[in-house]
C-alpha positions in Angstrom: 43.8 -16.9 26.2 41.3 -14.3 27.5 41.1 -12.6 24.1 40.7 -15.9 22.4 37.9 -16.8 24.8 36.2 -13.5 24.1 36.3 -14.0 20.4 35.1 -17.6 20.9 32.1 -16.3 22.9 31.4 -13.8 20.1 31.6 -16.6 17.5 29.2 -18.8 19.5 26.9 -15.8 20.0 27.1 -15.0 16.3 26.3 -18.6 15.3 23.3 -18.7 17.8 22.2 -15.4 16.4 22.4 -16.6 12.9 20.4 -19.7 13.7 17.8 -17.8 15.6 17.6 -15.1 12.8 17.2 -17.8 10.2 14.2 -19.3 12.1 12.7 -15.9 12.8 13.2 -14.9 9.2 11.4 -18.0 8.0 8.6 -17.4 10.5 8.3 -13.7 9.5 8.3 -14.6 5.8 5.6 -17.2 6.3 3.5 -14.7 8.1 4.1 -12.1 5.5 3.2 -14.5 2.7 0.1 -15.6 4.6 -1.0 -12.0 5.1 -0.4 -11.2 1.4 -2.2 -14.3 0.4 -5.1 -13.5 2.7 -5.3 -9.9 1.5 -5.0 -10.9 -2.2 -7.7 -13.6 -2.0 -9.9 -11.4 0.1 -9.8 -8.6 -2.4 -10.6 -10.9 -5.4 -13.1 -13.1 -3.5 -14.8 -9.8 -2.3 -15.1 -8.7 -5.9 -16.5 -12.1 -7.0 -18.8 -12.3 -4.0 -20.0 -8.8 -4.4 -20.8 -9.5 -8.1 -22.7 -12.7 -7.0 -24.4 -11.0 -4.1 -25.5 -7.8 -5.9 -28.9 -9.3 -6.8 -29.3 -10.9 -3.4 -28.4 -7.6 -1.7 -30.9 -5.6 -3.8 -33.5 -8.2 -3.0 -32.7 -8.0 0.7 -32.9 -4.2 0.6 -36.2 -4.4 -1.2 -37.7 -6.8 1.3 -36.3 -4.7 4.2 -37.9 -1.6 2.7 -41.2 -3.4 2.1 -41.1 -4.7 5.7 -40.4 -1.3 7.1 -43.2 0.2 5.0 -45.6 -2.5 6.1 -44.7 -1.9 9.7 -45.1 1.8 9.4 -48.4 1.4 7.6 -49.7 -1.0 10.3 -48.5 1.2 13.1 -50.0 4.3 11.5 -53.3 2.5 11.0 -53.2 1.4 14.7 -52.6 5.0 15.7 -55.5 6.2 13.6 
């Protein structure tokens, strides 16, 4: 009877482990899929957004440079 009880305990443990591992596996797979999806979309959306923002970025850089130049000019004029 003792041996039977031990095997029974192992069976119960095994069943519990199987159930838990199923749930964990689903959760892990969901997370993995989500991460892959996010990375995939991020890569491609980055490319698209970069393509769209190229002109905007160059414009922003131009305006920044102009602002800096204006500031430096005004400050140099003040110093003079």
